[in-house]
LOROPA-862420 format. One line per field, with one value per atom (N, C-alpha, C): residue number from 1; residue in one letter; atom name; y, z, x. Coordinates in steps of 0.2 Angstrom, whole numbers, always signed. Each point is the difference from the previous one (the first is absolute). Last residue first. Layout:
<vonus>
n = (NUM  ...) .
res = (a  ...) .
atom = (CA  ...) .
y = (Y  ...) .
z = (Z  ...) .
x = (X  ...) .
</vonus>
This chain:
<vonus>
n = (216  216  216  215  215  215  214  214  214  213  213  213  212  212  212  211  211  211  210  210  210  209  209  209  208  208  208  207  207  207  206  206  206  205  205  205  204  204  204  203  203  203  202  202  202  201  201  201  200  200  200  199  199  199  198  198  198  197  197  197  196  196  196  195  195  195  194  194  194  193  193  193  192  192  192  191  191  191  190  190  190  189  189  189  188  188  188  187  187  187  186  186  186  185  185  185  184  184  184  183  183  183  182  182  182  181  181  181  180  180  180  179  179  179  178  178  178  177  177  177  176  176  176  175  175  175  174  174  174  173  173  173  172  172  172  171  171  171  170  170  170  169  169  169  168  168  168  167  167  167  166  166  166  165  165  165  164  164  164  163  163  163  162  162  162  161  161  161  160  160  160  159  159  159  158  158  158  157  157  157  156  156  156  155  155  155  154  154  154  153  153  153  152  152  152  151  151  151  150  150  150  149  149  149  148  148  148  147  147  147  146  146  146  145  145  145  144  144  144  143  143  143  142  142  142  141  141  141  140  140  140  139  139  139  138  138  138  137  137  137  136  136  136  135  135  135  134  134  134  133  133  133  132  132  132  131  131  131  130  130  130  129  129  129  128  128  128  127  127  127  126  126  126  125  125  125  124  124  124  123  123  123  122  122  122  121  121  121  120  120  120  119  119  119  118  118  118  117  117  117  116  116  116  115  115  115  114  114  114  113  113  113  112  112  112  111  111  111  110  110  110  109  109  109  108  108  108  107  107  107  106  106  106  105  105  105  104  104  104  103  103  103  102  102  102  101  101  101  100  100  100  99  99  99  98  98  98  97  97  97  96  96  96  95  95  95  94  94  94  93  93  93  92  92  92  91  91  91  90  90  90  89  89  89  88  88  88  87  87  87  86  86  86  85  85  85  84  84  84  83  83  83  82  82  82  81  81  81  80  80  80  79  79  79  78  78  78  77  77  77  76  76  76  75  75  75  74  74  74  73  73  73  72  72  72  71  71  71  70  70  70  69  69  69  68  68  68  67  67  67  66  66  66  65  65  65  64  64  64  63  63  63  62  62  62  61  61  61  60  60  60  59  59  59  58  58  58  57  57  57  56  56  56  55  55  55  54  54  54  53  53  53  52  52  52  51  51  51  50  50  50  49  49  49  48  48  48  47  47  47  46  46  46  45  45  45  44  44  44  43  43  43  42  42  42  41  41  41  40  40  40  39  39  39  38  38  38  37  37  37  36  36  36  35  35  35  34  34  34  33  33  33  32  32  32  31  31  31  30  30  30  29  29  29  28  28  28  27  27  27  26  26  26  25  25  25  24  24  24  23  23  23  22  22  22  21  21  21  20  20  20  19  19  19  18  18  18  17  17  17  16  16  16  15  15  15  14  14  14  13  13  13  12  12  12  11  11  11  10  10  10  9  9  9  8  8  8  7  7  7  6  6  6  5  5  5  4  4  4  3  3  3  2  2  2  1  1  1) .
res = (x  x  x  x  x  x  x  x  x  x  x  x  x  x  x  x  x  x  x  x  x  x  x  x  x  x  x  x  x  x  x  x  x  x  x  x  x  x  x  x  x  x  x  x  x  x  x  x  x  x  x  x  x  x  x  x  x  x  x  x  x  x  x  x  x  x  x  x  x  x  x  x  x  x  x  x  x  x  x  x  x  x  x  x  x  x  x  x  x  x  x  x  x  x  x  x  x  x  x  x  x  x  x  x  x  x  x  x  x  x  x  x  x  x  x  x  x  x  x  x  x  x  x  x  x  x  x  x  x  x  x  x  x  x  x  x  x  x  x  x  x  x  x  x  x  x  x  x  x  x  x  x  x  x  x  x  x  x  x  x  x  x  x  x  x  x  x  x  x  x  x  x  x  x  x  x  x  x  x  x  x  x  x  x  x  x  x  x  x  x  x  x  x  x  x  x  x  x  x  x  x  x  x  x  x  x  x  x  x  x  x  x  x  x  x  x  x  x  x  x  x  x  x  x  x  x  x  x  x  x  x  x  x  x  x  x  x  x  x  x  x  x  x  x  x  x  x  x  x  x  x  x  x  x  x  x  x  x  x  x  x  x  x  x  x  x  x  x  x  x  x  x  x  x  x  x  x  x  x  x  x  x  x  x  x  x  x  x  x  x  x  x  x  x  x  x  x  x  x  x  x  x  x  x  x  x  x  x  x  x  x  x  x  x  x  x  x  x  x  x  x  x  x  x  x  x  x  x  x  x  x  x  x  x  x  x  x  x  x  x  x  x  x  x  x  x  x  x  x  x  x  x  x  x  x  x  x  x  x  x  x  x  x  x  x  x  x  x  x  x  x  x  x  x  x  x  x  x  x  x  x  x  x  x  x  x  x  x  x  x  x  x  x  x  x  x  x  x  x  x  x  x  x  x  x  x  x  x  x  x  x  x  x  x  x  x  x  x  x  x  x  x  x  x  x  x  x  x  x  x  x  x  x  x  x  x  x  x  x  x  x  x  x  x  x  x  x  x  x  x  x  x  x  x  x  x  x  x  x  x  x  x  x  x  x  x  x  x  x  x  x  x  x  x  x  x  x  x  x  x  x  x  x  x  x  x  x  x  x  x  x  x  x  x  x  x  x  x  x  x  x  x  x  x  x  x  x  x  x  x  x  x  x  x  x  x  x  x  x  x  x  x  x  x  x  x  x  x  x  x  x  x  x  x  x  x  x  x  x  x  x  x  x  x  x  x  x  x  x  x  x  x  x  x  x  x  x  x  x  x  x  x  x  x  x  x  x  x  x  x  x  x  x  x  x  x  x  x  x  x  x  x  x  x  x  x  x  x  x  x  x  x  x  x  x  x  x  x  x  x  x  x  x  x  x  x  x  x  x  x  x  x  x  x  x  x  x  x  x  x  x  x  x  x  x  x  x  x  x  x  x  x  x  x  x  x  x  x  x  x  x  x  x  x  x  x  x  x) .
atom = (N  CA  C  N  CA  C  N  CA  C  N  CA  C  N  CA  C  N  CA  C  N  CA  C  N  CA  C  N  CA  C  N  CA  C  N  CA  C  N  CA  C  N  CA  C  N  CA  C  N  CA  C  N  CA  C  N  CA  C  N  CA  C  N  CA  C  N  CA  C  N  CA  C  N  CA  C  N  CA  C  N  CA  C  N  CA  C  N  CA  C  N  CA  C  N  CA  C  N  CA  C  N  CA  C  N  CA  C  N  CA  C  N  CA  C  N  CA  C  N  CA  C  N  CA  C  N  CA  C  N  CA  C  N  CA  C  N  CA  C  N  CA  C  N  CA  C  N  CA  C  N  CA  C  N  CA  C  N  CA  C  N  CA  C  N  CA  C  N  CA  C  N  CA  C  N  CA  C  N  CA  C  N  CA  C  N  CA  C  N  CA  C  N  CA  C  N  CA  C  N  CA  C  N  CA  C  N  CA  C  N  CA  C  N  CA  C  N  CA  C  N  CA  C  N  CA  C  N  CA  C  N  CA  C  N  CA  C  N  CA  C  N  CA  C  N  CA  C  N  CA  C  N  CA  C  N  CA  C  N  CA  C  N  CA  C  N  CA  C  N  CA  C  N  CA  C  N  CA  C  N  CA  C  N  CA  C  N  CA  C  N  CA  C  N  CA  C  N  CA  C  N  CA  C  N  CA  C  N  CA  C  N  CA  C  N  CA  C  N  CA  C  N  CA  C  N  CA  C  N  CA  C  N  CA  C  N  CA  C  N  CA  C  N  CA  C  N  CA  C  N  CA  C  N  CA  C  N  CA  C  N  CA  C  N  CA  C  N  CA  C  N  CA  C  N  CA  C  N  CA  C  N  CA  C  N  CA  C  N  CA  C  N  CA  C  N  CA  C  N  CA  C  N  CA  C  N  CA  C  N  CA  C  N  CA  C  N  CA  C  N  CA  C  N  CA  C  N  CA  C  N  CA  C  N  CA  C  N  CA  C  N  CA  C  N  CA  C  N  CA  C  N  CA  C  N  CA  C  N  CA  C  N  CA  C  N  CA  C  N  CA  C  N  CA  C  N  CA  C  N  CA  C  N  CA  C  N  CA  C  N  CA  C  N  CA  C  N  CA  C  N  CA  C  N  CA  C  N  CA  C  N  CA  C  N  CA  C  N  CA  C  N  CA  C  N  CA  C  N  CA  C  N  CA  C  N  CA  C  N  CA  C  N  CA  C  N  CA  C  N  CA  C  N  CA  C  N  CA  C  N  CA  C  N  CA  C  N  CA  C  N  CA  C  N  CA  C  N  CA  C  N  CA  C  N  CA  C  N  CA  C  N  CA  C  N  CA  C  N  CA  C  N  CA  C  N  CA  C  N  CA  C  N  CA  C  N  CA  C  N  CA  C  N  CA  C  N  CA  C  N  CA  C  N  CA  C  N  CA  C  N  CA  C  N  CA  C  N  CA  C  N  CA  C  N  CA  C  N  CA  C  N  CA  C  N  CA  C  N  CA  C  N  CA  C  N  CA  C  N  CA  C  N  CA  C  N  CA  C  N  CA  C  N  CA  C  N  CA  C  N  CA  C  N  CA  C  N  CA  C  N  CA  C  N  CA  C  N  CA  C  N  CA  C  N  CA  C  N  CA  C  N  CA  C  N  CA  C  N  CA  C  N  CA  C  N  CA  C  N  CA  C  N  CA  C) .
y = (-149  +0  -7  +10  -3  -4  +12  -4  -7  +23  -3  -8  +20  -4  -6  +7  -3  +2  +13  -7  -7  +27  -5  -11  +16  -4  +0  +4  -6  -4  +23  -5  -7  +21  -3  -7  +8  -4  +3  +9  -8  -3  +24  -4  -6  +12  +1  -7  +10  -6  -2  +19  -10  -4  +21  +0  -8  +7  -3  +1  +8  -6  -3  +22  -5  -8  +19  +0  -4  +2  -1  -3  +10  -4  -4  +23  -2  -11  +13  +2  -4  +5  -7  +0  +18  -10  -2  +25  -5  -7  +16  -6  -2  +22  -7  -4  +14  -3  +0  +18  -5  -2  +9  +0  -5  +13  -7  +3  +15  +1  -5  +7  -5  +0  +14  +4  -5  +1  -1  +1  +7  +1  -1  -9  +8  +3  -24  +0  +7  -4  -2  +0  -7  +4  +2  -17  +6  +7  -25  +6  +5  -24  +6  +5  -28  +7  +3  -23  +4  +8  -21  +1  +4  +3  -4  -3  +21  -3  -3  -6  +3  +4  -9  -5  +3  +14  -2  -6  +11  +4  -3  -10  +2  +2  +2  -8  +3  +15  +2  -7  +5  +2  +1  -4  +3  +1  +7  -3  +1  -3  +6  -3  -3  -5  +5  -5  +4  -4  -7  -3  +6  +0  +3  -7  -3  +2  +3  -21  +5  +4  -12  +6  +3  -25  +2  +10  -13  -1  +6  +3  -5  +0  +2  +1  -5  -6  +7  +5  -24  +1  +6  -5  +2  -2  +3  +7  -4  -18  +6  +4  -14  -4  +5  +9  -3  -2  -3  +6  +1  -18  -3  +10  -10  -4  +3  +13  +0  -3  -7  +10  -1  -17  +0  +3  +3  -6  +1  +10  +5  +0  -15  +4  +3  -11  -5  +2  +13  -2  -2  +6  +4  -2  -17  +0  +8  -10  -2  +0  +16  -5  -2  +21  -3  -7  +6  +5  -3  -9  -4  +6  +2  +1  -3  +9  -4  +2  +12  -3  -6  +19  -8  -2  +19  -2  -4  +21  -9  -2  +21  -2  -8  +17  +2  -2  +2  -7  +4  +9  +2  -7  +6  -4  +2  +7  +2  -4  -5  +6  +1  -12  +1  -2  -1  +4  +5  -24  +2  +6  -8  -2  +0  +4  +8  -4  -12  +3  -1  -1  -5  +3  +24  -7  -6  +24  -8  -1  +20  -7  -3  +20  +3  -5  +2  -1  +3  -5  -6  -1  +18  -1  -7  +14  -4  -5  +14  +1  -1  -12  +4  +0  +2  -4  -2  +25  -7  -7  +24  -5  -5  +18  +3  -3  -8  +0  +2  -6  +6  +1  -21  +4  +9  -5  -7  +2  +12  +3  -6  -7  +6  +2  -18  -2  +6  -2  +2  +1  -4  +8  -2  -20  +7  +7  -24  +4  +5  -24  +6  +4  -23  +0  +8  -14  +5  +2  -21  +3  +4  -15  +3  +4  -23  +8  +0  -13  +1  +4  -17  +6  -2  -18  +5  +4  -19  +6  +3  -29  +6  +7  -23  +5  +4  -8  -7  +3  +20  -4  -10  +26  -5  -3  +24  +0  -9  +19  -5  -4  +22  -8  +0  +15  +2  -8  +13  +0  -1  -4  -1  -3  +12  -4  -1  +24  -5  -6  +16  +2  -9  -2  -2  +6  -1  -4  -5  +22  +0  -8  +10  +0  +0  -8  -2  +2  +10  -8  -4  +24  -1  -6  -2  +2  +4  -2  -9  +0  +15  +0  -6  -1  +4  -3  +7  -5  +1  +15  -2  -5  +7  +7  +0  -19  +2  +7  -17  +6  -1  -16  +6  +8  -27  +2  +5  -4  -5  +3  +3  +9  -5  -9  +5  +0  -18  -1  +6  +1  -1  -2  +3  +4  -1  -17  +5  +5  -14  -4  +6  +2  +5  -4  -8  +8  +3  -23  +3  +6  -6  -4  +1  +1  +4  +0  -10  +1  +5  -8  +5  -3  -15  +6  +1  -13  +0  +8  -15  +4  +0  -18  +2  +8  -24  +10  +3  -23  +1  +9  -22  +8  +0  -18  -3  +9  -5  -3  +3  +13  +1  -7  +14  -7  -2  +21  -5  -4  +17  -5  -3  +15  -1  -4) .
z = (+117  +3  -3  -4  +5  +2  -21  -2  +14  -6  -3  +0  +6  +4  -1  -17  +6  +6  -14  -4  +3  +6  -1  +0  -2  +7  +0  -24  +5  +5  -6  -5  +6  +3  +7  -6  -9  +5  +3  -18  +0  +6  -3  -2  +0  +3  +7  +2  -21  +5  +5  -14  -1  +4  +4  +2  +2  -10  +7  +4  -23  +2  +2  -2  -5  +4  +5  +4  +0  -15  +4  +7  -21  -1  +7  +0  +0  -3  +1  +7  -1  -20  +6  +6  -17  -1  +5  +6  -2  +1  +2  +5  -6  +4  -6  +5  -2  +5  -5  -2  -1  +3  +5  +1  -4  -6  +1  +3  -12  +6  +6  -23  +1  +5  -5  -1  +0  +17  -8  -1  +20  -1  -11  +19  +1  -3  +4  -5  -4  +6  +5  -5  -6  -2  +4  +4  -6  -2  +21  -3  -5  +6  +3  -3  +2  -4  +5  +7  -1  -4  +8  -7  +0  +15  +2  -2  -5  +1  +2  -15  -1  +4  +7  +0  -4  +8  +6  -1  -18  +5  +3  -4  -8  +3  +15  +2  -6  -3  +7  -1  -24  +6  +5  -23  -2  +8  -9  +5  +0  -18  +3  +6  -12  +3  +0  -11  +3  +2  -3  -3  +8  -13  +5  -3  -10  +8  +2  -20  +4  +7  -17  +1  +3  +2  +2  -3  -3  +6  -1  -22  +4  +6  -13  +0  +1  -2  -1  -3  +5  -3  -2  +22  -6  -3  +15  +1  -8  +11  -2  +0  +5  -5  -4  +25  -7  -5  +17  -2  -5  +14  -8  -3  +21  +2  -10  +10  +3  -2  -8  -5  +5  +7  -5  -4  +20  +0  -4  +0  +0  -1  +1  -5  -1  +17  -5  -5  +14  +3  -4  -2  -2  +1  +4  -8  -2  +23  -4  -8  +16  -3  -1  +4  -1  +4  -17  +5  -1  -11  +7  +4  -24  +1  +7  -11  +2  +5  -15  +2  +3  -6  +1  +4  -17  +2  +1  -3  +1  +4  -21  +7  +0  -11  +0  +5  -1  +7  -1  -12  +1  -2  -3  +0  +3  -12  +6  -1  -14  +8  +7  -29  +5  +8  -24  +4  +6  -12  +2  +1  -10  +7  +3  -21  +3  +7  -17  -3  +5  +6  +1  +0  +1  -3  +1  +15  -3  -5  +7  +3  -6  -5  +9  +3  -19  -3  +7  +3  +0  -4  +17  -9  +1  +21  +0  -10  +16  -7  -2  +18  -5  -5  +23  -3  -6  +4  +4  -6  +3  -6  +2  +15  -6  -3  +19  -3  -5  +9  +2  +3  -12  +9  +1  -20  +1  +8  -14  +2  +1  -2  +3  +1  -16  +9  +3  -26  +5  +7  -16  -3  +5  +4  +1  -2  -1  -6  +7  +8  -2  -2  +2  +0  -3  +14  -6  +3  +8  +3  -10  +15  -6  +2  +8  +4  -5  +9  -5  +5  +4  +1  -5  +3  +6  +1  -19  +2  +7  -6  +1  +1  -2  -7  +1  +23  -6  -6  +6  +6  -1  -13  +4  +1  -11  +6  -1  -19  +7  +2  -14  +3  +4  -13  -1  +3  -10  +6  +5  -26  +4  +8  -21  +2  +6  -12  +1  +3  -13  -1  +5  -1  -6  -4  +20  +1  -8  +8  +5  -2  -11  -1  +6  +7  -7  -4  +20  +3  -9  +2  +0  +1  -2  -8  +0  +19  -4  -7  +23  -4  -3  +26  -9  -6  +26  -5  -6  +20  -3  -5  +5  -1  -3  +5  -9  +0  +20  +0  -9  +14  +1  -1  -1  +2  +5  -17  +7  +5  -24  +2  +6  -7  +1  +2  -11  +9  +4  -24  +6  +6  -17  +0  +5  -6  +4  +2  -14  +7  +3  -22  +1  +7  -11  +5  +0  -8  +7  +1  -23  +5  +8  -10  -6  +3  +13  -6  +0  +17  -1  -6  +13  -5  +3  +19  -7  -2  +23  +0  -11  +23  -7  +2  +16  +2  -11  +14  -4  -3  +20  -3  -2  +10  -5  -3  +17  +5  -7  -7  +9  +1  -21  +2  +7  -19  +6  +1  -20  +1  +7  -21  +3  +4) .
x = (-2  -7  -1  +20  +0  -6  +0  +3  -1  -9  -5  +3  +14  -4  -2  +13  +4  -5  -5  -4  +3  +3  -9  +0  +22  +0  -10  +7  +4  -2  -9  -1  +3  +8  -6  -1  +18  -2  -2  -4  +4  +1  -4  -6  +3  +17  -6  -5  +12  +3  -4  -6  -4  +8  +2  -8  -2  +20  +2  -7  +2  +0  +3  -8  -1  +2  +13  -6  -6  +16  +4  -3  -7  +4  +0  -3  -6  +2  +20  -5  -5  +8  +6  -6  -5  -5  +7  -8  +5  -3  -20  +3  +9  -27  +7  +4  -28  +4  +8  -20  +3  +5  -26  +7  +2  -22  +4  +7  -15  -1  +1  +1  -2  -2  +13  -7  -3  +21  +0  -8  +8  +5  +1  -12  -5  +6  +1  -3  -1  +25  -6  -8  +26  -5  -3  +16  +5  -6  +3  -4  +6  +4  +0  -3  +4  -3  +1  +5  +4  +1  -15  +4  +6  -19  +2  +6  -14  +6  +4  -17  +6  +8  -22  +3  +2  -10  +2  +5  -15  +7  +4  -21  +3  +6  -17  +6  +1  -11  +5  +2  -7  -4  +9  +3  -5  -5  +28  -6  -8  +20  -4  -2  +24  -5  -6  +27  -4  -6  +26  -4  -8  +28  -3  -6  +21  +3  -6  +8  -6  +2  +15  -3  -4  +3  +8  +0  -20  -3  +8  -10  +6  +3  -26  +4  +6  -22  +0  +5  -2  -1  -4  +11  +5  -4  -12  +3  +4  -5  -8  +1  +17  -3  -9  +11  +3  -1  -14  -1  +6  -9  +4  -2  -5  +7  +0  -18  +7  +6  -21  +3  +6  -11  +2  +3  -12  +8  +1  -20  +6  +6  -19  +1  +7  -9  +2  +2  -11  +5  +5  -22  +4  +7  -18  +3  +2  -6  +5  +2  -15  -2  +11  -23  +7  -1  -17  +4  +6  -13  -2  +1  +5  -8  -1  +21  -3  -9  +24  -6  -2  +22  +0  -8  +18  -8  +0  +18  -3  -3  +13  -8  +4  +12  -4  -6  +26  -5  -7  +24  -6  -5  +29  -8  -4  +25  -3  -7  +18  +4  -6  +6  -6  +7  +8  -1  -5  +1  +7  +3  -20  -2  +9  -10  +2  +2  -14  +7  +4  -23  +5  +5  -8  -5  +5  -4  +3  -2  -16  +1  +7  -13  +4  +1  -11  +5  +4  -23  +3  +9  -13  -1  +4  -10  +6  -1  -16  +3  +8  -14  -2  +0  +9  +4  -8  +10  -4  +2  +15  -2  -5  +9  -5  +0  +12  -9  -1  +23  -4  -6  +11  +2  -5  +2  -8  +2  +14  -9  -3  +21  -1  -6  +2  +2  -1  +1  -7  +0  +18  -1  -11  +20  -2  -2  -12  +2  +3  -12  +3  +2  -10  +6  -2  -17  -2  +11  -18  +6  +1  -19  +4  +2  -17  +6  +5  -25  +3  +9  -21  +1  +4  -13  -1  +3  -9  +6  -4  +2  -5  +5  +11  -5  -6  +11  -3  -3  +7  +3  -6  +15  -7  +2  +9  -1  -4  +14  -10  +2  +13  +2  -6  +14  -4  -4  +21  -1  -7  +10  +4  -3  -7  -7  +3  +3  +6  -4  -12  +9  +3  -23  +6  +5  -12  +1  +3  -7  +8  +0  -19  +6  +5  -19  +0  +7  -6  +2  -1  -10  +7  +4  -24  +5  +8  -14  +3  +2  +3  -4  +0  +6  +1  -7  -4  +4  +1  -11  +11  +0  -24  +7  +5  -16  +4  +0  +4  -5  +3  +15  -1  -4  -3  +3  +2  -17  -1  +5  +7  -7  +0  +15  +6  -7  -6  +3  +2  -7  -6  +2  +17  -5  -8  +12  +8  -3  -11  -2  +3  +4  -7  -4  +22  -1  -4  +5  -1  +2  +0  -8  +0  +23  -3  -8  +15  +0  -8  +24  -6  -2  +19  -1  -9  +7  +1  -1  -1  +0  +4  -14  +9  -3  -9  +1  +5  -12  +3  -3  -6  -1  +8  -3  -5  -3  +17  -10  -2  +19  -3  -5  +17  -4  +1  +10  -4  -3  +14  -7  +3  +6  +3  -7) .
</vonus>
């Protein structure tokens, strides 16, 4: 996965075991120690199925990560109801890479895009890459044609609005879950179509900007 513009190269590639400490620190900074997944848990998830762990880089510098967990049916209902918390998802509750054809539900544990300069071109470009190559990324974890639902917890009100714009709907409110965090879900087909439309819109805006620069 790569996108270059004006000498800027964005890439998403599989995370290595050496990246896990950095991912853990990024989650603490973004979510606080209370909600960041424990390092031991990340290690165990990665050991069970590393395919869902991705690192985002820009010109070789790590700027974010994406972690996708293929949830086993035996844990899904409890997680949705909030009786099993994120921290209590054990490694045997994840499908292995050899079981990717059995995966029907994914949990987007974390998407973080960091920028030392605050709001800038970094998040937009990185999100553009994620939008363009969502299916190839997911294909590392499952067979997209078998995928039914994608789940995600709301980390902030801004995050909730973003998920709702993508087609996520509320499954369980924070008041009804032990971790006090709202759980959202989206049908994969709807999510894929909405993300595709957003990507196409972004590309149209870019072409318009390039056209104006060419005219000038």
